[in-house]
ROTOR-500276 format. One record per residue (C-alpha): x, y, z; residue in three letters. Coordinates in steps of 0.2 Angstrom, whole numbers, plus 5000, padded with zeros to 4 digits. Layout:
(atom (X, Y, Z), "ALA")
...
This chain:
(atom (5000, 5000, 5000), "MET")
(atom (5007, 5017, 4995), "THR")
(atom (5009, 5029, 5010), "THR")
(atom (4998, 5044, 5009), "ALA")
(atom (5005, 5061, 5006), "LEU")
(atom (5007, 5069, 5023), "GLN")
(atom (5022, 5081, 5023), "THR")
(atom (5025, 5095, 5010), "ILE")
(atom (5042, 5103, 5010), "ALA")
(atom (5046, 5120, 5002), "PHE")
(atom (5062, 5128, 4995), "ASP")
(atom (5063, 5146, 5000), "ALA")
(atom (5073, 5157, 4987), "ASP")
(atom (5064, 5159, 4971), "ASP")
(atom (5051, 5147, 4976), "THR")
(atom (5042, 5157, 4989), "LEU")
(atom (5051, 5173, 4987), "TRP")
(atom (5062, 5182, 4974), "HIS")
(atom (5081, 5180, 4976), "ASN")
(atom (5091, 5177, 4960), "GLU")
(atom (5085, 5194, 4953), "ARG")
(atom (5095, 5203, 4967), "PHE")
(atom (5111, 5193, 4962), "TYR")
(atom (5109, 5197, 4944), "GLN")
(atom (5107, 5216, 4948), "LEU")
(atom (5123, 5215, 4958), "THR")
(atom (5132, 5206, 4945), "GLN")
(atom (5127, 5220, 4933), "ASP")
(atom (5135, 5232, 4945), "ARG")
(atom (5150, 5221, 4946), "PHE")
(atom (5152, 5221, 4927), "ARG")
(atom (5152, 5240, 4927), "SER")
(atom (5165, 5242, 4940), "LEU")
(atom (5177, 5230, 4931), "LEU")
(atom (5173, 5235, 4913), "ALA")
(atom (5190, 5243, 4911), "ALA")
(atom (5199, 5227, 4915), "HIS")
(atom (5189, 5213, 4908), "CYS")
(atom (5175, 5211, 4895), "ASP")
(atom (5158, 5205, 4902), "ALA")
(atom (5158, 5187, 4896), "PRO")
(atom (5175, 5183, 4902), "ASP")
(atom (5171, 5192, 4919), "LEU")
(atom (5155, 5181, 4921), "ASP")
(atom (5165, 5165, 4917), "ARG")
(atom (5178, 5169, 4929), "ARG")
(atom (5166, 5174, 4943), "LEU")
(atom (5157, 5158, 4940), "LEU")
(atom (5173, 5148, 4941), "GLU")
(atom (5177, 5157, 4958), "ALA")
(atom (5159, 5153, 4965), "GLU")
(atom (5161, 5135, 4960), "ARG")
(atom (5178, 5134, 4969), "ARG")
(atom (5172, 5143, 4984), "ASN")
(atom (5156, 5134, 4988), "ILE")
(atom (5165, 5121, 4998), "GLY")
(atom (5173, 5135, 5008), "HIS")
(atom (5160, 5149, 5010), "TYR")
(atom (5144, 5139, 5006), "GLY")
(atom (5129, 5146, 4997), "PHE")
(atom (5122, 5164, 4999), "GLY")
(atom (5127, 5182, 4998), "VAL")
(atom (5143, 5182, 5008), "LYS")
(atom (5151, 5169, 4997), "GLY")
(atom (5145, 5178, 4982), "PHE")
(atom (5153, 5194, 4988), "VAL")
(atom (5169, 5186, 4992), "LEU")
(atom (5169, 5177, 4975), "SER")
(atom (5167, 5194, 4967), "MET")
(atom (5181, 5202, 4977), "ILE")
(atom (5192, 5187, 4972), "GLU")
(atom (5188, 5189, 4954), "THR")
(atom (5191, 5207, 4954), "ALA")
(atom (5209, 5204, 4962), "VAL")
(atom (5212, 5191, 4948), "GLU")
(atom (5207, 5201, 4933), "VAL")
(atom (5216, 5217, 4939), "THR")
(atom (5231, 5207, 4943), "GLU")
(atom (5231, 5213, 4961), "GLY")
(atom (5228, 5231, 4957), "ARG")
(atom (5209, 5232, 4960), "VAL")
(atom (5205, 5250, 4967), "PRO")
(atom (5200, 5251, 4985), "GLY")
(atom (5184, 5260, 4980), "HIS")
(atom (5179, 5245, 4970), "VAL")
(atom (5181, 5233, 4985), "ILE")
(atom (5171, 5246, 4995), "ALA")
(atom (5157, 5246, 4982), "GLU")
(atom (5156, 5227, 4981), "LEU")
(atom (5155, 5226, 5000), "LEU")
(atom (5141, 5239, 5000), "GLU")
(atom (5132, 5229, 4986), "ALA")
(atom (5132, 5214, 4998), "GLY")
(atom (5125, 5223, 5012), "ARG")
(atom (5111, 5230, 5001), "GLU")
(atom (5107, 5212, 4996), "MET")
(atom (5106, 5206, 5014), "LEU")
(atom (5095, 5221, 5019), "ASP")
(atom (5083, 5220, 5004), "HIS")
(atom (5065, 5217, 5009), "PRO")
(atom (5057, 5200, 5005), "VAL")
(atom (5046, 5200, 4990), "GLU")
(atom (5034, 5185, 4990), "LEU")
(atom (5031, 5176, 4973), "LEU")
(atom (5013, 5175, 4967), "PRO")
(atom (5002, 5162, 4976), "HIS")
(atom (5015, 5159, 4989), "ALA")
(atom (5006, 5165, 5004), "ALA")
(atom (4989, 5158, 5000), "ASP")
(atom (4996, 5141, 4995), "THR")
(atom (5007, 5138, 5010), "VAL")
(atom (4992, 5144, 5021), "ALA")
(atom (4980, 5132, 5013), "ALA")
(atom (4991, 5117, 5013), "LEU")
(atom (4996, 5120, 5031), "SER")
(atom (4978, 5116, 5036), "ALA")
(atom (4979, 5098, 5030), "SER")
(atom (4998, 5093, 5029), "HIS")
(atom (5014, 5094, 5039), "HIS")
(atom (5023, 5109, 5031), "ILE")
(atom (5042, 5110, 5031), "VAL")
(atom (5054, 5123, 5025), "LEU")
(atom (5071, 5116, 5018), "ILE")
(atom (5082, 5130, 5012), "THR")
(atom (5101, 5132, 5010), "LYS")
(atom (5112, 5148, 5012), "GLY")
(atom (5118, 5159, 5026), "ASP")
(atom (5109, 5155, 5042), "LEU")
(atom (5106, 5173, 5048), "LEU")
(atom (5100, 5179, 5031), "HIS")
(atom (5088, 5165, 5029), "GLN")
(atom (5081, 5167, 5046), "GLU")
(atom (5079, 5185, 5043), "ARG")
(atom (5070, 5182, 5026), "LYS")
(atom (5058, 5169, 5034), "LEU")
(atom (5054, 5181, 5048), "ALA")
(atom (5050, 5195, 5036), "GLN")
(atom (5040, 5184, 5024), "SER")
(atom (5026, 5182, 5036), "GLY")
(atom (5025, 5163, 5032), "LEU")
(atom (5034, 5157, 5047), "GLY")
(atom (5019, 5152, 5057), "ALA")
(atom (5014, 5139, 5044), "HIS")
(atom (5029, 5129, 5045), "PHE")
(atom (5030, 5115, 5058), "SER")
(atom (5049, 5113, 5055), "ARG")
(atom (5063, 5124, 5047), "VAL")
(atom (5079, 5116, 5040), "GLU")
(atom (5093, 5128, 5034), "ILE")
(atom (5106, 5117, 5027), "VAL")
(atom (5123, 5119, 5019), "SER")
(atom (5118, 5109, 5004), "ASP")
(atom (5104, 5098, 4997), "LYS")
(atom (5109, 5081, 4993), "ARG")
(atom (5099, 5064, 4994), "PRO")
(atom (5106, 5061, 5011), "ALA")
(atom (5099, 5078, 5017), "THR")
(atom (5082, 5073, 5012), "TYR")
(atom (5083, 5056, 5019), "THR")
(atom (5089, 5063, 5036), "ARG")
(atom (5075, 5076, 5036), "ILE")
(atom (5060, 5065, 5030), "PHE")
(atom (5065, 5051, 5042), "ALA")
(atom (5057, 5061, 5056), "THR")
(atom (5042, 5068, 5047), "THR")
(atom (5025, 5061, 5046), "PRO")
(atom (5024, 5047, 5032), "GLY")
(atom (5043, 5047, 5030), "GLY")
(atom (5051, 5050, 5013), "ALA")
(atom (5037, 5040, 5004), "GLU")
(atom (5024, 5051, 5011), "GLY")
(atom (5034, 5067, 5008), "ALA")
(atom (5034, 5080, 4994), "MET")
(atom (5048, 5093, 4990), "MET")
(atom (5043, 5108, 4980), "VAL")
(atom (5056, 5120, 4973), "GLY")
(atom (5063, 5129, 4958), "ASN")
(atom (5079, 5119, 4956), "SER")
(atom (5080, 5103, 4948), "MET")
(atom (5098, 5100, 4955), "LYS")
(atom (5094, 5104, 4973), "SER")
(atom (5075, 5102, 4976), "ASP")
(atom (5068, 5090, 4964), "VAL")
(atom (5081, 5076, 4959), "ARG")
(atom (5089, 5073, 4976), "PRO")
(atom (5072, 5072, 4985), "ALA")
(atom (5066, 5059, 4972), "ILE")
(atom (5082, 5049, 4975), "GLU")
(atom (5078, 5050, 4993), "ALA")
(atom (5061, 5042, 4990), "GLY")
(atom (5050, 5057, 4990), "ALA")
(atom (5039, 5066, 4977), "TRP")
(atom (5049, 5080, 4968), "GLY")
(atom (5039, 5095, 4961), "VAL")
(atom (5047, 5108, 4950), "PHE")
(atom (5040, 5126, 4950), "VAL")
(atom (5050, 5135, 4936), "PRO")
(atom (5057, 5152, 4939), "HIS")
(atom (5062, 5164, 4925), "ASP")
(atom (5079, 5167, 4933), "LEU")
(atom (5091, 5153, 4938), "ALA")
(atom (5109, 5152, 4944), "TRP")
(atom (5120, 5143, 4932), "ASP")
(atom (5126, 5131, 4945), "LEU")
(atom (5108, 5125, 4949), "GLU")
(atom (5105, 5118, 4931), "HIS")
(atom (5100, 5100, 4929), "ALA")
(atom (5089, 5089, 4918), "GLU")
(atom (5072, 5084, 4923), "ALA")
(atom (5072, 5066, 4930), "PRO")
(atom (5062, 5052, 4921), "GLU")
(atom (5054, 5046, 4937), "ALA")
(atom (5036, 5042, 4942), "PRO")
(atom (5037, 5053, 4957), "ARG")
(atom (5042, 5069, 4947), "TYR")
(atom (5029, 5082, 4943), "ARG")
(atom (5029, 5100, 4937), "GLU")
(atom (5017, 5115, 4940), "VAL")
(atom (5017, 5132, 4931), "ALA")
(atom (5016, 5141, 4948), "ASP")
(atom (5012, 5138, 4966), "LEU")
(atom (4994, 5142, 4963), "GLY")
(atom (4992, 5125, 4954), "ALA")
(atom (5000, 5115, 4969), "LEU")
(atom (4985, 5112, 4980), "PRO")
(atom (4976, 5104, 4965), "ASP")
(atom (4991, 5093, 4962), "LEU")
(atom (4992, 5088, 4981), "VAL")
(atom (4973, 5084, 4980), "ALA")
(atom (4975, 5073, 4965), "ALA")
(atom (4989, 5063, 4973), "LEU")
(atom (4979, 5062, 4988), "GLY")
């Protein structure tokens, strides 16, 4: 007998509220600051390489992004990056950390509706203080029975979390905008994986859709309650 769906877990950034748009705006600013030293495509490539190298050291989030921009600025200027450029990058990072939370369409109504019938969990990665601040500002916190701010999202992450939620992994669903972090590893852990596309995506989060019976896709969060009801 199949276990009924009892737990619904949500990703946060670019699933419940906007996030990537602020990274892209800051990266535009970064290109302008370094335009005299490096053309935009090469600068983007070198920044992405720095981010990939540094994830294991700094983790995900604004702070690691800012440190990777500073490292890239030092590299492309061969150590001659002006002090005002470093100052502006640090200020850009502070602005990102302080930016008000902007919920995505249907996020508030959907989380509230599903919390009346299911065990609702937030599973997000990134800087602990920043993610806690965003959750507090979102107004959604009261709907979550559990909040997990993790360093990365792998199958073992979901196995650990769903082992102690109602219904276990078989009775759980992970909802998010990242195939790589939200959908594929949750399915590998035995849960449902629901992809909610977002117009903007970080290059390091790209992955192909899985060919799996527990994979679903919805156009936006407004369609999620009907999907949950259909899976029953």
